[in-house]
N, C-alpha and C positions, 0 to 999 in steps of 0.2 A: 504493500499499500504506500501511496506517495501523499503525505501531508505537507500542505502549504501553510506556514505559520506567519500570519499578519499581526504585526503589533503597531499601535500608535501610541504616542506619550500623551499627547494633548488633542482636543476636538479640533484644533485648527492646523494640525499636522500637515506640512508642505514639503516642496522641494522633493518630489520623487518619493516620499514616505507616507502619502495618504494612503488609506486603505484600498482605494480604487487603483492606484499607481502600483502598489504591491501585489494587489490580485491579478492585475493584467500582466504583470512581469513573470509571475509564477504560472499563470494560465498559457502564456506564450512558449513556455518550455514544457511544461507539465499540464496539458489541457484536461486530462482526466483527475488531476490532484484534487484530494479534499481539503478544503480552506478552512483553516482554524483562525477565527479572529478574536484577538484579544482587544478589548476596549480600554482606552485611556490608562494606560499602564504607567503613569508618571510615578506612582507608587512602586515599591519594591515587588508587590505581590502579583504574581502572574498565575492564577488559578488554573487556566486553560492550558498554558504551556506545561505545567507541572503535571496535569492529567495526560497530556500528550506524550510527555517523556515516560510514564508508567505504560501507557497503552501500546506504545510500539513494540514490535517484535523484530525478530530476526528477518532481514531483508527488506524492511521498510526503509523509507527515506524521508527525512525532514528537510524542507526547503524554505529558505528565507531568502530575502532579496538581498539585504545587507547585513554585515557584522554585527552593527549596533542594533539590529532588530532581534539577533539572536541571544546576546548577553551584554552585560555592563561593565564587567571587568574581566581581566585576564585570568584570574582564578576562577571565577563564575564559568567563564567559557571553557576552559579546560577540565573542569569537573563535568560539565554537561557533555563534552564530546567523549571523555573517558567512559562516562555512564552509558552513553549510546553506542560507542564502538564496542565495549563489552558485551552488549546486547545483539552485536552484529547488525546495528542500525546505521545506515549511511547519513551524512550531513552534508547538505550541498547549499552553499553561499553562493547565490547567483552572481554576485560581481567579484566573486574570488574563484571559484570552482568547487569541486568535490573536495572534502576534507580527508585526506588519505590517512588510513590507519597505518601509518609506517614512521620511523625515525625521521625521515625528510618532511613528511606531512606534519608531524607534530611540532618539527623547528618552525617550519613555516607559519603555522597556525599561531604559535606561541609569539612570534615576531609581530604579526599583524594584530593579534589581541592587544600587546603591550603597547603598539603605536596607536591603537584606537583608544586605550585608557589614557596614555598620555595626551592625546589631543582633547579628550573630554576634560582632563585636569587643567589644560591651558586654558580652554574656553571658560571654565569656572572660575579660574584666577581672574583673567581679563574681565569677567562679569563682575565679580567682586570688587575689582579696583574701581570699575565705573560707578558701582553703587556706592563706594566710600566717597568718591568725589561728589556724587550727587547729593549725598547726605550733608555736606558741608554747606550747600546752598539754602538760604534762609526760607525759601518756599517749597522746601522739598517735603513730600508726604509719602510715608511708607505704604507699599502695596500698588495695586494696579488702579489705574484711573478708571472711573466710572463710565462705562460706555451707555450712552444714552439710547434708549428704545422708544423713538418717537411715536410709533404707532401702538404702543403697550395699552394705552387707556382704551382704545378702539376695540382691541382684540379682547381685552378684559371684559369688556361691555357685551360683547358677542358671546363669550363664554358664558357669562352669568346669566344672558338671556336665554340660553340653550341652542345658540345659532350654530355653534361649533364646540368641539372638544378642545381640552387644554393641549392634548397631544398635537392637534392640527394647529392650534395658535403657536405652540413653541417651535414647530418645524417651519412655519412660515416665517416666524420673526427670526428665525435661526439662532435661538437661545437654548440654553440647557432648562431642564424641568426646575432645577433648585433657583436659577436665576429667576424664573417665573414667578416662583413662590415668594422669593425675596422681594421681587417688585411688588407683589400683592400685599405682603406684610407692610413695606414701606409706605404704601399708598393709603393704608388704613390707619398708620400712625400720625 
């Protein structure tokens, strides 16, 4: 069996990492792959991925589009690859190739994982430095800027009148369910 694992970190994941982009890339190479979608895994928990690891049997293949969709650190990546290779499960990272169960394969994947982890650490360092500079400004406010939802009142009225469901409203407004209820709460305060 071939499993295509799709993971996005945020609802607005872009630059080739959207669910659609990942699915398309996997389907181009493996049209019959069973796709497993993990949603919004900005947190460390990836329950669908862990279930997939346990479910795989000898001869199966797990396919991901990029290394950062498979793991977050060198140690984690090597543990997953060892676990899967011990079960005789193949790992195919589309932008790298099939991860070989050999000393050379291990050397290559270890180096690639280390560079990916280094790149993430450098991005975090630059981001933290930028935040530190921003905090020095007198008008700095912690957290995200509130995004206005101009048609919220109209959609809320339509939901309250039974003209549409909350699910339809949040889809059309392109907001999350939690954002909908937060806006409802703020409107009543």
